[in-house]
Backbone as a printed PyTorch tensor [residue, N CA C, xyz], in Angstrom:
tensor([[[ -1.2140, -28.9640,  -9.2310],
         [ -1.6170, -27.5890,  -9.0060],
         [ -1.2520, -26.7470, -10.2350]],

        [[ -2.0840, -25.7720, -10.5170],
         [ -1.8730, -24.9020, -11.6730],
         [ -0.6710, -23.9930, -11.4660]],

        [[  0.0690, -23.7430, -12.5500],
         [  1.1590, -22.7590, -12.5250],
         [  0.6650, -21.5320, -13.2580]],

        [[  0.4790, -20.4540, -12.5240],
         [ -0.0490, -19.2270, -13.1030],
         [  0.9970, -18.5480, -13.9860]],

        [[  0.5740, -18.1430, -15.1770],
         [  1.4690, -17.5040, -16.1400],
         [  0.7310, -16.3910, -16.8860]],

        [[  1.5190, -15.4870, -17.4740],
         [  1.0230, -14.4680, -18.3930],
         [  1.4540, -14.8360, -19.8000]],

        [[  0.6630, -14.4400, -20.7990],
         [  1.0660, -14.5530, -22.1860],
         [  0.4610, -13.3690, -22.9300]],

        [[  1.2770, -12.6570, -23.6900],
         [  0.7640, -11.5480, -24.5000],
         [  0.8670, -11.9260, -25.9730]],

        [[ -0.2770, -11.9340, -26.6250],
         [ -0.3580, -12.2410, -28.0450],
         [ -0.0840, -10.9450, -28.8160]],

        [[  1.1150, -10.8210, -29.3560],
         [  1.5220,  -9.5840, -30.0330],
         [  0.6940,  -9.2970, -31.2780]],

        [[  0.0740, -10.3130, -31.8580],
         [ -0.7760, -10.0890, -33.0300],
         [ -2.1030,  -9.4380, -32.6570]],

        [[ -2.4560,  -9.4710, -31.3850],
         [ -3.7280,  -8.8940, -30.9490],
         [ -3.5680,  -7.5900, -30.1790]],

        [[ -2.4020,  -7.3170, -29.6150],
         [ -2.2080,  -6.1290, -28.7830],
         [ -2.2920,  -4.8680, -29.6440]],

        [[ -3.1150,  -3.9020, -29.2150],
         [ -3.3180,  -2.6660, -29.9730],
         [ -2.7170,  -1.4540, -29.2580]],

        [[ -1.8980,  -1.6800, -28.2530],
         [ -1.1980,  -0.6270, -27.5190],
         [ -2.1720,   0.3910, -26.9030]],

        [[ -3.2870,  -0.0980, -26.3420],
         [ -4.2580,   0.8120, -25.7340],
         [ -3.8720,   1.1800, -24.2990]],

        [[ -2.9790,   0.3980, -23.6870],
         [ -2.5040,   0.6220, -22.3190],
         [ -3.5900,   0.4510, -21.2610]],

        [[ -4.6730,  -0.2560, -21.5730],
         [ -5.7080,  -0.5440, -20.5710],
         [ -5.1420,  -1.4140, -19.4510]],

        [[ -4.2290,  -2.3140, -19.7850],
         [ -3.6150,  -3.1890, -18.7760],
         [ -2.7810,  -2.3710, -17.7930]],

        [[ -2.0610,  -1.3860, -18.2980],
         [ -1.2260,  -0.5250, -17.4610],
         [ -2.0950,   0.2840, -16.5060]],

        [[ -3.1470,   0.8770, -17.0490],
         [ -4.0540,   1.6970, -16.2450],
         [ -4.7870,   0.8640, -15.2040]],

        [[ -5.2520,  -0.3180, -15.5940],
         [ -5.9690,  -1.1950, -14.6660],
         [ -5.0810,  -1.5780, -13.4890]],

        [[ -3.8300,  -1.9030, -13.7610],
         [ -2.8880,  -2.2760, -12.7080],
         [ -2.6500,  -1.1140, -11.7480]],

        [[ -2.3950,   0.0560, -12.2940],
         [ -2.1280,   1.2270, -11.4500],
         [ -3.3250,   1.5660, -10.5620]],

        [[ -4.5260,   1.4870, -11.1300],
         [ -5.7180,   1.8200, -10.3550],
         [ -6.0610,   0.7650,  -9.3130]],

        [[ -5.9090,  -0.4990,  -9.6570],
         [ -6.2770,  -1.5850,  -8.7390],
         [ -5.3840,  -1.6170,  -7.5030]],

        [[ -4.1130,  -1.2550,  -7.6730],
         [ -3.1550,  -1.4070,  -6.5750],
         [ -2.6550,  -0.0820,  -6.0070]],

        [[ -3.1960,   1.0370,  -6.4780],
         [ -2.7100,   2.3610,  -6.0460],
         [ -1.1920,   2.4510,  -6.1790]],

        [[ -0.6960,   2.0470,  -7.3450],
         [  0.7450,   2.0730,  -7.6090],
         [  1.2050,   3.5300,  -7.6580]],

        [[  2.3050,   3.8600,  -6.9720],
         [  2.7540,   5.2590,  -6.9200],
         [  3.1270,   5.8160,  -8.2980]],

        [[  3.0460,   7.1420,  -8.4110],
         [  3.4240,   7.8350,  -9.6340],
         [  4.8770,   7.5160,  -9.9730]],

        [[  5.1650,   7.2380, -11.2380],
         [  6.5200,   6.9260, -11.6710],
         [  6.8180,   5.4450, -11.7240]],

        [[  5.9400,   4.6170, -11.1520],
         [  6.1160,   3.1630, -11.1770],
         [  5.0440,   2.5690, -12.0730]],

        [[  5.4300,   1.6770, -12.9410],
         [  4.4950,   0.8920, -13.7410],
         [  4.8440,  -0.5680, -13.5420]],

        [[  4.0040,  -1.2930, -12.8490],
         [  4.2410,  -2.7300, -12.6940],
         [  4.0630,  -3.4370, -14.0300]],

        [[  3.3100,  -2.8350, -14.9280],
         [  3.0990,  -3.3630, -16.2770],
         [  3.2850,  -2.2120, -17.2490]],

        [[  3.8790,  -2.4970, -18.4150],
         [  4.0650,  -1.4800, -19.4390],
         [  3.9300,  -2.1350, -20.8110]],

        [[  3.6060,  -1.3350, -21.8020],
         [  3.4700,  -1.8400, -23.1640],
         [  4.6780,  -1.3790, -23.9560]],

        [[  5.3710,  -2.3370, -24.5630],
         [  6.5580,  -2.0640, -25.3710],
         [  6.1910,  -2.2810, -26.8360]],

        [[  6.5230,  -1.3060, -27.6860],
         [  6.2140,  -1.4060, -29.1180],
         [  7.5070,  -1.5170, -29.9140]],

        [[  7.5730,  -2.5210, -30.7620],
         [  8.7210,  -2.7520, -31.6410],
         [  8.3500,  -2.3080, -33.0510]],

        [[  9.2960,  -1.7250, -33.7730],
         [  9.0820,  -1.2230, -35.1340],
         [  7.9250,  -0.2280, -35.1740]],

        [[  7.9110,   0.7010, -34.2410],
         [  6.8200,   1.6620, -34.1110],
         [  6.6290,   2.4720, -35.3960]],

        [[  5.4370,   2.4080, -35.9660],
         [  5.1010,   3.1530, -37.1660],
         [  5.6130,   2.5570, -38.4570]],

        [[  6.1900,   1.3760, -38.4020],
         [  6.7470,   0.7260, -39.5920],
         [  5.9960,  -0.5710, -39.8630]],

        [[  6.1240,  -1.1230, -41.0610],
         [  5.5130,  -2.4280, -41.3290],
         [  6.0720,  -3.4740, -40.3630]],

        [[  5.1960,  -4.3040, -39.8680],
         [  5.6110,  -5.3280, -38.9130],
         [  5.5860,  -4.8480, -37.4720]],

        [[  4.9650,  -3.7030, -37.2220],
         [  4.8850,  -3.1700, -35.8540],
         [  4.1760,  -4.1640, -34.9410]],

        [[  4.7410,  -4.3710, -33.7450],
         [  4.1560,  -5.2730, -32.7520],
         [  4.2600,  -4.6320, -31.3840]],

        [[  3.2190,  -4.7910, -30.5880],
         [  3.2210,  -4.3110, -29.2140],
         [  3.0760,  -5.4970, -28.2740]],

        [[  3.7710,  -5.4260, -27.1490],
         [  3.7560,  -6.4970, -26.1640],
         [  3.5850,  -5.8870, -24.7810]],

        [[  2.6390,  -6.4110, -24.0200],
         [  2.4300,  -5.9820, -22.6430],
         [  3.4110,  -6.7460, -21.7600]],

        [[  4.2630,  -6.0000, -21.0410],
         [  5.3440,  -6.6180, -20.2500],
         [  5.1510,  -6.3720, -18.7570]],

        [[  5.4490,  -7.3790, -17.9750],
         [  5.4800,  -7.2890, -16.5080],
         [  6.3190,  -8.4560, -16.0200]],

        [[  6.2730,  -8.7060, -14.7370],
         [  6.9560,  -9.8830, -14.1970],
         [  6.3380, -11.1200, -14.8380]],

        [[  7.1580, -12.0050, -15.3540],
         [  6.6660, -13.2130, -16.0080],
         [  6.5840, -14.4000, -15.0490]],

        [[  6.8730, -14.1710, -13.7710],
         [  6.7580, -15.1910, -12.7270],
         [  7.4620, -16.4800, -13.1580]],

        [[  8.7510, -16.3160, -13.3900],
         [  9.6040, -17.3810, -13.9140],
         [  9.6340, -18.5940, -12.9790]],

        [[  9.7900, -19.7530, -13.5650],
         [  9.9160, -20.9770, -12.7890],
         [ 11.2010, -20.9520, -11.9740]],

        [[ 12.2950, -20.5170, -12.5920],
         [ 13.5900, -20.3880, -11.9100],
         [ 13.9850, -18.9150, -12.0080]],

        [[ 13.3620, -18.0880, -11.1770],
         [ 13.4700, -16.6310, -11.2890],
         [ 14.8740, -16.1160, -11.0020]],

        [[ 15.4720, -15.3540, -11.9550],
         [ 16.8040, -14.7990, -11.7300],
         [ 16.8200, -13.7610, -10.6120]],

        [[ 15.7070, -13.0570, -10.3940],
         [ 15.6530, -12.0740,  -9.3020],
         [ 15.8330, -12.7670,  -7.9580]],

        [[ 15.2240, -13.9400,  -7.7980],
         [ 15.3420, -14.6950,  -6.5490],
         [ 16.7590, -15.2480,  -6.3810]],

        [[ 17.3870, -15.6110,  -7.5010],
         [ 18.7300, -16.1930,  -7.4350],
         [ 19.7800, -15.2060,  -6.9430]],

        [[ 19.6070, -13.9140,  -7.2560],
         [ 20.6320, -12.9290,  -6.8910],
         [ 20.3260, -12.1660,  -5.6060]],

        [[ 19.1370, -12.3410,  -5.0540],
         [ 18.7350, -11.5650,  -3.8740],
         [ 19.5430, -11.9880,  -2.6450]],

        [[ 20.3010, -11.0580,  -2.0270],
         [ 21.1170, -11.4350,  -0.8670],
         [ 20.3010, -11.6870,   0.3980]],

        [[ 19.0680, -11.1660,   0.4660],
         [ 18.2520, -11.3610,   1.6680],
         [ 17.1980, -12.4520,   1.4900]],

        [[ 17.1640, -13.0630,   0.3150],
         [ 16.1920, -14.1270,   0.0120],
         [ 14.7560, -13.6670,   0.2550]],

        [[ 14.4440, -12.4490,  -0.2020],
         [ 13.0950, -11.9170,   0.0090],
         [ 12.1040, -12.4000,  -1.0440]],

        [[ 12.5880, -13.0160,  -2.1310],
         [ 11.7000, -13.5400,  -3.1590],
         [ 11.3140, -14.9730,  -2.8290]],

        [[ 10.0710, -15.3240,  -3.1300],
         [  9.6070, -16.6880,  -2.8950],
         [  8.5120, -17.0220,  -3.9020]],

        [[  8.2840, -18.3180,  -4.0960],
         [  7.2350, -18.7940,  -5.0070],
         [  6.0440, -19.2840,  -4.1930]],

        [[  4.8490, -18.9470,  -4.6530],
         [  3.6410, -19.4710,  -4.0190],
         [  3.3610, -20.8660,  -4.5780]],

        [[  2.3500, -21.5110,  -4.0410],
         [  1.9690, -22.8460,  -4.5290],
         [  1.5130, -22.7910,  -5.9800]],

        [[  1.0140, -21.6250,  -6.4250],
         [  0.5670, -21.4500,  -7.8170],
         [  1.6920, -21.0700,  -8.7630]],

        [[  2.9130, -20.9400,  -8.2630],
         [  4.0460, -20.5750,  -9.1060],
         [  4.2230, -19.0770,  -9.2930]],

        [[  3.5280, -18.2640,  -8.4900],
         [  3.6570, -16.8110,  -8.5710],
         [  4.8920, -16.3940,  -7.7760]],

        [[  5.7320, -15.5410,  -8.3670],
         [  6.9370, -15.0480,  -7.6920],
         [  6.5830, -13.7610,  -6.9460]],

        [[  6.6790, -13.8010,  -5.6280],
         [  6.3970, -12.6420,  -4.7870],
         [  7.6430, -12.2830,  -3.9950]],

        [[  7.6070, -11.1290,  -3.3540],
         [  8.7250, -10.7230,  -2.5220],
         [  8.2140, -10.0570,  -1.2510]],

        [[  9.0420, -10.0940,  -0.2200],
         [  8.7030,  -9.4830,   1.0520],
         [  9.3810,  -8.1280,   1.1410]],

        [[  8.5900,  -7.0650,   1.2550],
         [  9.1670,  -5.7280,   1.3900],
         [  9.7950,  -5.5360,   2.7650]],

        [[  9.4310,  -6.3790,   3.7190],
         [ 10.0480,  -6.2970,   5.0450],
         [ 11.4920,  -6.7970,   5.0170]],

        [[ 11.7740,  -7.7850,   4.1510],
         [ 13.1320,  -8.3300,   4.0470],
         [ 13.9930,  -7.5780,   3.0310]],

        [[ 13.3530,  -6.9140,   2.0650],
         [ 14.0750,  -6.2100,   1.0000],
         [ 14.9090,  -5.0660,   1.5650]],

        [[ 16.1450,  -4.9330,   1.0560],
         [ 17.0270,  -3.8340,   1.4910],
         [ 17.2330,  -2.8050,   0.3750]],

        [[ 16.5900,  -3.0130,  -0.7770],
         [ 16.6870,  -2.0540,  -1.8720],
         [ 18.0340,  -2.0220,  -2.5590]],

        [[ 18.7510,  -3.1500,  -2.5580],
         [ 20.0910,  -3.1830,  -3.1670],
         [ 20.0420,  -3.0810,  -4.6910]],

        [[ 18.9440,  -3.5320,  -5.3090],
         [ 18.7860,  -3.4210,  -6.7570],
         [ 19.3400,  -4.5790,  -7.5570]],

        [[ 19.8580,  -5.6190,  -6.9190],
         [ 20.3820,  -6.7660,  -7.6730],
         [ 19.2910,  -7.3710,  -8.5610]],

        [[ 18.0690,  -7.4730,  -8.0350],
         [ 16.9610,  -8.0510,  -8.8050],
         [ 16.6400,  -7.1940, -10.0240]],

        [[ 16.7820,  -5.8940,  -9.8720],
         [ 16.5400,  -4.9490, -10.9720],
         [ 17.4460,  -5.2670, -12.1510]],

        [[ 18.7060,  -5.5530, -11.8700],
         [ 19.6760,  -5.8510, -12.9330],
         [ 19.5700,  -7.2810, -13.4460]],

        [[ 19.1010,  -8.2080, -12.6160],
         [ 19.0340,  -9.6140, -13.0170],
         [ 17.8130,  -9.9320, -13.8690]],

        [[ 16.7310,  -9.1920, -13.6830],
         [ 15.4750,  -9.5110, -14.3750],
         [ 15.5350,  -9.1090, -15.8500]],

        [[ 15.3200, -10.0510, -16.7790],
         [ 15.3530,  -9.7110, -18.2040],
         [ 14.1230,  -8.9270, -18.6590]],

        [[ 13.0850,  -8.8460, -17.8230],
         [ 11.8490,  -8.1550, -18.1820],
         [ 11.7250,  -6.7880, -17.5220]],

        [[ 12.7020,  -6.3980, -16.6990],
         [ 12.6640,  -5.1050, -16.0330],
         [ 11.5290,  -4.9870, -15.0400]],

        [[ 11.1420,  -6.0930, -14.4180],
         [  9.9790,  -6.0910, -13.5200],
         [ 10.2340,  -5.3880, -12.1820]],

        [[ 11.2650,  -5.7400, -11.4310],
         [ 11.4770,  -5.0280, -10.1620],
         [ 11.8980,  -3.5820, -10.4230]],

        [[ 11.2940,  -2.6650,  -9.6910],
         [ 11.5770,  -1.2450,  -9.8800],
         [ 11.6730,  -0.5510,  -8.5290]],

        [[ 12.4320,   0.5380,  -8.5090],
         [ 12.4810,   1.3820,  -7.3210],
         [ 11.2470,   2.2810,  -7.3040]],

        [[ 10.6550,   2.5060,  -6.1300],
         [  9.4780,   3.3750,  -6.0750],
         [  9.7920,   4.8660,  -6.1810]],

        [[ 11.0400,   5.2540,  -5.9420],
         [ 11.4100,   6.6730,  -6.0040],
         [ 12.7180,   6.8500,  -6.7610]],

        [[ 12.9210,   8.0490,  -7.2930],
         [ 14.1660,   8.4000,  -7.9580],
         [ 15.0350,   9.1310,  -6.9430]],

        [[ 16.3310,   8.8460,  -6.9590],
         [ 17.2390,   9.5310,  -6.0430],
         [ 18.5330,   8.7830,  -5.8970]],

        [[ 19.3190,   9.1860,  -4.9140],
         [ 20.5890,   8.5330,  -4.6370],
         [ 20.3510,   7.1490,  -4.0470]],

        [[ 21.3820,   6.2980,  -4.1510],
         [ 21.2610,   4.9530,  -3.5990],
         [ 20.9560,   5.0490,  -2.1090]],

        [[ 20.0270,   4.2650,  -1.6610],
         [ 19.6300,   4.2890,  -0.2610],
         [ 18.3970,   5.1340,  -0.0070]],

        [[ 18.0690,   6.0200,  -0.9390],
         [ 16.8770,   6.8560,  -0.7770],
         [ 15.7620,   6.4410,  -1.7350]],

        [[ 16.0320,   5.4400,  -2.5780],
         [ 15.0480,   5.0340,  -3.5860],
         [ 13.9900,   4.0810,  -3.0390]],

        [[ 14.1870,   3.5380,  -1.8590],
         [ 13.2010,   2.6610,  -1.2380],
         [ 13.3760,   1.2010,  -1.6030]],

        [[ 12.4190,   0.4140,  -1.1710],
         [ 12.4340,  -1.0320,  -1.4070],
         [ 11.7730,  -1.3440,  -2.7360]],

        [[ 12.1910,  -2.4170,  -3.3360],
         [ 11.7400,  -2.7600,  -4.6790],
         [ 10.2390,  -3.0250,  -4.7270]],

        [[  9.6570,  -2.7500,  -5.9000],
         [  8.2490,  -3.0000,  -6.1490],
         [  8.1620,  -3.7760,  -7.4550]],

        [[  7.2210,  -4.7060,  -7.5570],
         [  7.0620,  -5.4920,  -8.7770],
         [  5.6430,  -6.0090,  -8.8980]],

        [[  5.3280,  -6.5450, -10.0560],
         [  4.0340,  -7.1750, -10.2970],
         [  3.8470,  -8.3250,  -9.3210]],

        [[  2.6600,  -8.3820,  -8.7200],
         [  2.3640,  -9.4500,  -7.7640],
         [  1.3910, -10.4780,  -8.3350]],

        [[  1.0510, -10.3600,  -9.6020],
         [  0.0400, -11.2170, -10.2400],
         [ -1.2870, -11.0930,  -9.4910]],

        [[ -1.4940,  -9.9250,  -8.9080],
         [ -2.6810,  -9.6520,  -8.0830],
         [ -2.8390, -10.7030,  -6.9840]],

        [[ -1.7130, -11.1200,  -6.4020],
         [ -1.7280, -12.1510,  -5.3550],
         [ -1.2760, -11.6080,  -4.0080]],

        [[ -1.1560, -10.2860,  -3.8730],
         [ -0.7930,  -9.7040,  -2.5880],
         [  0.6490,  -9.9620,  -2.2040]],

        [[  0.8500, -10.2910,  -0.9420],
         [  2.1950, -10.5150,  -0.4250],
         [  2.1660, -11.4740,   0.7480]],

        [[  3.2170, -11.4630,   1.5770],
         [  3.3000, -12.4430,   2.6660],
         [  2.3460, -12.1830,   3.8350]],

        [[  1.7520, -10.9890,   3.9290],
         [  0.8060, -10.7180,   5.0050],
         [ -0.4680, -11.5480,   4.8210]],

        [[ -1.3070, -11.5620,   5.8250],
         [ -2.5750, -12.2930,   5.7460],
         [ -3.3980, -11.7660,   4.5720]],

        [[ -4.0960, -12.6770,   3.8950],
         [ -4.8720, -12.3240,   2.7000],
         [ -5.9300, -11.2670,   2.9820]],

        [[ -6.0260, -10.3150,   2.0450],
         [ -7.0560,  -9.2730,   2.0340],
         [ -7.0950,  -8.4120,   3.2970]],

        [[ -5.9360,  -8.1550,   3.8930],
         [ -5.8530,  -7.2580,   5.0450],
         [ -5.4000,  -5.8790,   4.5810]],

        [[ -5.5810,  -4.8960,   5.4480],
         [ -5.1570,  -3.5320,   5.1250],
         [ -3.6420,  -3.4690,   4.9620]],

        [[ -2.9080,  -4.1770,   5.8320],
         [ -1.4420,  -4.1810,   5.7560],
         [ -0.9710,  -4.7300,   4.4160]],

        [[ -1.6100,  -5.7960,   3.9380],
         [ -1.2520,  -6.3780,   2.6490],
         [ -1.5490,  -5.3920,   1.5180]],

        [[ -2.7010,  -4.7410,   1.5590],
         [ -3.0760,  -3.8060,   0.5050],
         [ -2.1290,  -2.6100,   0.4400]],

        [[ -1.7390,  -2.0830,   1.5880],
         [ -0.8530,  -0.9170,   1.6200],
         [  0.4970,  -1.2380,   0.9780]],

        [[  1.0410,  -2.4210,   1.2350],
         [  2.3660,  -2.7790,   0.7080],
         [  2.3220,  -3.3350,  -0.7130]],

        [[  1.2940,  -4.1410,  -1.0310],
         [  1.3250,  -4.9020,  -2.2860],
         [  0.1180,  -4.6960,  -3.1930]],

        [[ -0.9260,  -4.0460,  -2.7230],
         [ -2.1310,  -3.8820,  -3.5210],
         [ -3.1400,  -4.9690,  -3.2390]],

        [[ -4.1750,  -5.0220,  -4.0480],
         [ -5.2600,  -5.9730,  -3.7870],
         [ -4.8490,  -7.4010,  -4.1070]],

        [[ -5.4990,  -8.3360,  -3.4160],
         [ -5.2170,  -9.7600,  -3.5870],
         [ -6.4090, -10.3960,  -4.2950]],

        [[ -6.4370, -10.2650,  -5.6170],
         [ -7.5400, -10.8140,  -6.4010],
         [ -7.4940, -12.3340,  -6.4650]],

        [[ -6.3110, -12.9290,  -6.4060],
         [ -6.2010, -14.3890,  -6.4560],
         [ -6.8990, -15.0290,  -5.2550]],

        [[ -6.8010, -14.4100,  -4.0740],
         [ -7.4720, -14.9250,  -2.8810],
         [ -8.9880, -14.8690,  -3.0300]],

        [[ -9.4750, -13.9530,  -3.8830],
         [-10.9100, -13.8260,  -4.1320],
         [-11.3700, -14.7370,  -5.2660]],

        [[-10.4490, -15.5090,  -5.8380],
         [-10.7870, -16.4050,  -6.9370],
         [-10.8310, -15.7180,  -8.2850]],

        [[-10.2000, -14.5360,  -8.3860],
         [-10.1850, -13.7790,  -9.6330],
         [ -8.7960, -13.8050, -10.2500]],

        [[ -8.7230, -13.4950, -11.5390],
         [ -7.4400, -13.3910, -12.2370],
         [ -6.9450, -11.9480, -12.1730]],

        [[ -5.6840, -11.6840, -12.5280],
         [ -5.1690, -10.3150, -12.5360],
         [ -6.0470,  -9.3880, -13.3870]],

        [[ -6.2580,  -8.1750, -12.8830],
         [ -7.1430,  -7.2260, -13.5480],
         [ -6.5930,  -6.7900, -14.8980]],

        [[ -5.2770,  -6.7440, -15.0560],
         [ -4.6940,  -6.3310, -16.3410],
         [ -5.2010,  -7.2220, -17.4690]],

        [[ -5.2550,  -8.5370, -17.2360],
         [ -5.7200,  -9.4670, -18.2640],
         [ -7.2290,  -9.3750, -18.4520]],

        [[ -7.9590,  -9.1500, -17.3700],
         [ -9.4120,  -9.0430, -17.4830],
         [ -9.8250,  -7.7910, -18.2470]],

        [[ -9.0210,  -6.7360, -18.1750],
         [ -9.3660,  -5.4770, -18.8360],
         [ -8.9020,  -5.4130, -20.2890]],

        [[ -8.1660,  -6.3850, -20.7550],
         [ -7.6700,  -6.3720, -22.1290],
         [ -8.8280,  -6.5790, -23.1040]],

        [[ -9.1450,  -5.5570, -23.8920],
         [-10.3200,  -5.5930, -24.7660],
         [-10.1590,  -6.5690, -25.9310]],

        [[ -8.9480,  -6.7980, -26.3810],
         [ -8.7250,  -7.7050, -27.5140],
         [ -8.3230,  -9.1080, -27.0610]],

        [[ -8.2470,  -9.3010, -25.7570],
         [ -7.7960, -10.5720, -25.1600],
         [ -6.3980, -10.9570, -25.6460]],

        [[ -5.5720,  -9.9340, -25.8520],
         [ -4.1760, -10.1800, -26.2050],
         [ -3.4140, -10.6570, -24.9810]],

        [[ -3.7410, -10.0900, -23.8180],
         [ -3.0670, -10.4640, -22.5750],
         [ -3.8860, -11.5370, -21.8790]],

        [[ -3.2760, -12.7080, -21.7530],
         [ -3.9320, -13.8370, -21.1000],
         [ -3.2400, -14.1200, -19.7760]],

        [[ -4.0170, -14.5120, -18.7790],
         [ -3.4660, -14.8770, -17.4760],
         [ -4.2210, -16.0950, -16.9630]],

        [[ -3.5050, -16.9440, -16.2440],
         [ -4.1350, -18.1300, -15.6670],
         [ -3.2010, -19.3200, -15.7060]],

        [[ -3.7830, -20.5030, -15.6650],
         [ -3.0210, -21.7530, -15.6900],
         [ -2.2050, -21.8150, -16.9840]],

        [[ -0.8960, -22.0000, -16.8540],
         [  0.0080, -21.9960, -17.9970],
         [ -0.3600, -22.9850, -19.0830]],

        [[ -0.8530, -24.1610, -18.7050],
         [ -1.2030, -25.1750, -19.6950],
         [ -2.4340, -24.7570, -20.5080]],

        [[ -3.3970, -24.1580, -19.8580],
         [ -4.6050, -23.7040, -20.5550],
         [ -4.2730, -22.5460, -21.4910]],

        [[ -3.4460, -21.6200, -21.0160],
         [ -3.0450, -20.4800, -21.8420],
         [ -2.2700, -20.9550, -23.0720]],

        [[ -1.3780, -21.9180, -22.8780],
         [ -0.6150, -22.4540, -24.0120],
         [ -1.5410, -23.0830, -25.0430]],

        [[ -2.5780, -23.7750, -24.5860],
         [ -3.5310, -24.3980, -25.4950],
         [ -4.3220, -23.3390, -26.2690]],

        [[ -4.7390, -22.2620, -25.5750],
         [ -5.4710, -21.1770, -26.2450],
         [ -4.5960, -20.5530, -27.3270]],

        [[ -3.3370, -20.2920, -26.9890],
         [ -2.4410, -19.6610, -27.9630],
         [ -2.1620, -20.5990, -29.1410]],

        [[ -2.0170, -21.8810, -28.8670],
         [ -1.7870, -22.8560, -29.9340],
         [ -2.9630, -22.8590, -30.9110]],

        [[ -4.1910, -22.8020, -30.3840],
         [ -5.3760, -22.7680, -31.2430],
         [ -5.4120, -21.4840, -32.0730]],

        [[ -4.9990, -20.3660, -31.4800],
         [ -4.9630, -19.0980, -32.2180],
         [ -3.9620, -19.1810, -33.3790]],

        [[ -2.7960, -19.7230, -33.1020],
         [ -1.7630, -19.8240, -34.1410],
         [ -2.2200, -20.7320, -35.2680]],

        [[ -2.8320, -21.8610, -34.9360],
         [ -3.3220, -22.7720, -35.9730],
         [ -4.4230, -22.1250, -36.8010]],

        [[ -5.2890, -21.3390, -36.1580],
         [ -6.3640, -20.6400, -36.8710],
         [ -5.8110, -19.5850, -37.8190]],

        [[ -4.7340, -18.9140, -37.3990],
         [ -4.1260, -17.8770, -38.2480],
         [ -3.4340, -18.4690, -39.4620]],

        [[ -3.0730, -19.7430, -39.3900],
         [ -2.4740, -20.4060, -40.5300],
         [ -0.9920, -20.1520, -40.7090]],

        [[ -0.2790, -19.8820, -39.6330],
         [  1.1670, -19.6720, -39.7410],
         [  1.8970, -20.9620, -40.0830]],

        [[  1.3080, -22.0810, -39.7390],
         [  1.9580, -23.3580, -40.0130],
         [  3.2570, -23.4940, -39.2630]],

        [[  4.2650, -24.0630, -39.9100],
         [  5.5460, -24.2980, -39.2400],
         [  6.3690, -23.0200, -39.1020]],

        [[  5.9430, -21.9300, -39.7340],
         [  6.6960, -20.6870, -39.6550],
         [  6.3980, -19.8490, -38.4240]],

        [[  5.5440, -20.3270, -37.5260],
         [  5.1470, -19.5330, -36.3620],
         [  6.3310, -19.1960, -35.4700]],

        [[  7.2170, -20.1400, -35.2510],
         [  8.3320, -19.9030, -34.3380],
         [  9.6820, -20.1090, -35.0120]],

        [[  9.6930, -20.1540, -36.3410],
         [ 10.9400, -20.4300, -37.0510],
         [ 11.9030, -19.2590, -37.1070]],

        [[ 13.0880, -19.5300, -37.6170],
         [ 14.1460, -18.5290, -37.7380],
         [ 13.6830, -17.3650, -38.6190]],

        [[ 13.0030, -17.6790, -39.7250],
         [ 12.5640, -16.6440, -40.6530],
         [ 11.6030, -15.6590, -39.9790]],

        [[ 10.7000, -16.1770, -39.1680],
         [  9.7580, -15.3170, -38.4550],
         [ 10.4730, -14.4710, -37.4140]],

        [[ 11.3710, -15.0750, -36.6770],
         [ 12.0470, -14.3650, -35.5940],
         [ 13.0150, -13.3090, -36.1170]],

        [[ 13.7490, -13.6130, -37.1790],
         [ 14.8090, -12.7190, -37.6440],
         [ 14.5740, -12.1510, -39.0360]],

        [[ 13.4330, -12.4780, -39.6390],
         [ 13.0600, -11.9730, -40.9620],
         [ 14.1350, -12.2290, -42.0280]],

        [[ 14.7600, -13.3620, -41.9610],
         [ 15.7510, -13.7270, -42.9680],
         [ 15.8070, -15.2520, -43.0750]],

        [[ 16.4100, -15.7260, -44.1110],
         [ 16.5410, -17.1720, -44.2910],
         [ 17.9540, -17.6000, -43.9200]],

        [[ 18.0770, -18.8720, -43.6360],
         [ 19.3680, -19.4280, -43.2560],
         [ 19.8450, -20.3540, -44.3680]],

        [[ 21.0390, -20.1000, -44.8980],
         [ 21.6030, -20.9590, -45.9310],
         [ 22.2850, -22.1480, -45.2450]],

        [[ 21.8520, -23.3460, -45.5900],
         [ 22.4340, -24.5480, -44.9730],
         [ 23.5420, -25.1220, -45.8170]]])
């Protein structure tokens, strides 16, 4: 079975925020919450890169590991979802996630911020597929309709890829080989812009 994954090609992302807007519109995400956001490094300087960030649907998700109510679960496709019925809004997942994916829907004192919200990979939630109850809590279930997440479909430069992890890895590998980075694509010099004296 395919393991669904996201990949953002930082060399192609132009920081247009179409992915952010598409996600908010498709799922009626409340004001103040962004299930997806674009992060720009070295803004306005040489080497500027933008990356579209959301839940990366980890194989061994740290949010699931720290959840005291075990509201996080993996689907057969490897998508990490959570049950808002089981969530108590403790925020442990918020602190455990390295991508900042789980978020509170409201600002306020502890206990008034509500239950956590996160990217669902357009796969809905634990309710029956494509029902009103599922849409109200989690947004549309595009995966049940045989579609990919709208954020990736709306990316004009195809920087944001979504789908089977093996296919996405192959697409990215072909892009890197075409660009001619050679062995420097993932090396220390590329990552840290310096050389290592051995």
